[in-house]
N, C-alpha and C positions, 0 to 999 in steps of 0.2 A: 491768774495768769502768771507763769513763771517769768522771772526776770532773766534777761539775756546775759547778765554778768555773773550768774551763778557758776561756781566752780565746783566740780565734783572732787571730793577729798578721798584719796585712795591711800591706804597704808602700805608700807613696804611689804608686809606679809602677803597682801592681796596681789601685789605685782609679782612676787616670786612664785606664788601659786599659779599664776596664769602662764608663766613661761614654761615651756615644755623642755624636758630633759632628753627628749628623743634625739636631737642632733648630737648631743654629747655621747649618748650610748652608741649611736651608729658610728661615730668617729672612733670611739674606743675599740669597737669590734673590728673595724677596718684596719686600724693600726696593729692590733694583735694578729689578725689574719695575715696581713702582709709580712709581719715580722716572723711568724711561724713558717710561712711559705718560703721566705728568704733563707731561714735557718735550714729548713729541709733541703732546699736546693744546694746550699753551700756544703752541707755535710754529705749529701749524696754525690755531689760532683767530686769531692775529695776521694771517696771510696771507689768511685768508678774509675778515676784516674789511676789509683793505685792498682786496681785489678787489671787495667789496660797495660800498665807498665810491667806487671807480672807476666802477662801473656806474651808481651813483646820481647822480654828479656830472654836472650839465648845464651847458653853456656859457652864460655871460652874454652880453649884447649885445656886449661888447668881444671875447669869445672865440668869435665865430660861425664862424671858419675852422676846418676840420677839423684834427685833430692828425695831423702827418705820421707819427709813430711808429705810431699806430693804423692808418693807411692801409697802411703797409708790412706789418703783421701780418695784415691782412685777406686772405683768399684771393681769387683772381681771380674775376670774375663767372662764374657757372656752375659753379664748383668747390665740390663739397660734401664731398669727402674727398680725402685725399692718400695715395698708396701710395709708401713709401720702398723703393727697390731696393738690393740689395747692390752694392758698388762693382764696376765693370767694369775689367779690364785687358786691353788689346788691342794688337796690333801695328798700326802705321799703314802706309799704302801708300807711304811714302817709298822711292824706288828707290836713292838714293845711300847711305844708311845705315839700319840698323835703328833704328827709333824706336817708342816705345810711348806709350799714353795710359792714364791712370788717371782714371776719371770716376765720380762718384756722382750718381745722378739720383733725382728724385721725380716722380711723375706725378699731376697734378690730374685728378680724374674727376668726372663728373656722375652721382652715385648717386641713386637714387630715395629711399633712406633711409641713415642713418648706418651701419647694420649691413652694407649692401651693400659699402661700402668695405672693411670688415674682412674680409668673406667673400672678396672679390677678392684681398686681400693674402695670404690663406691658400691660395688656389687654385693649386696647383702647375702645372697645365696652362696657365693664363692667364699666370702669371709666367714660365714657360718660353718661351711664345710672345713675350711682351714682350721678354725678354732676347735672344732670337734675332733679332728685328727690329732691336733697338738695336745689337747686335754687327755685323750686316750693314752698317749705315750707318757705324759707327765704323771698320771695317777698310777701307772705301773712301776714307777721308780721308787726306791727308798733313798733316804738322805745319805747313807754311806756311799752309794754309787755316784752321787752327784758332787761330792766334796772335792774329789781329785781333778786335776786338769784332764787326765785321760777320761774320766767319767763325763766331763763336760763335752769333750770331743765326741764321745760315743753318743751322748744325748743329741748333739747337733746333727749327727749322721742319721740317727733314728727318726728325729723330727723331719729331716729332709725326705727320707724314704716314705714316711707316713703322709706328708702333704702331697708328695708327687703321686702316690697311689690314689689319693682322694680327689685331687684336682689335676686334670690332664693339661688344660690350657688356661692360662699361659704356663709355660714351662718354668718351674721354680728351680733355680740353680744354686741358691745359697740360703742358709739360715744363719742370721746374725743374732746372738744373744746380747742385748743391749743393757739388761739389768737382771740380776739374779740374787735373790735372798732366800736362804733356807732357814726356817725356824728350828732351832735346836732345843 
């Protein structure tokens, strides 16, 4: 029969093993989450306030001329949405040497509403037709035609005509060249 005065001896290692680290982990996650959320709110509130001030600011009599930077950011007349296309890489029609073009385009469209632009960007059939029409124009060009500013302007116009002929709705009103590299 065991004695009532017996004491169980427990080492320090056994005590520390029995304690759970779960409360410490939960506390650390909560602190990090709250800190991150607070930082997000703080930085977002600052940019929102700046944007609000920009909208509210009205030009004085001395500042009646429009801001050039704002004019550059504004979409072209009639453009209500922009579709960004994946980059194109195509062989050019140079006969002397093999040359290629890498070009990234965005298309300005006249959409009846903002959601129509998003729907078109997700429509695989429309995007495929647009890419096909664009590639047909690109592979007909040679590098000499595309190097001048006038050549790029002509390319933009030919691309616009090709995509309009291929896709009737929505109406495409602009072609923006956002990246252009010609291998020489």
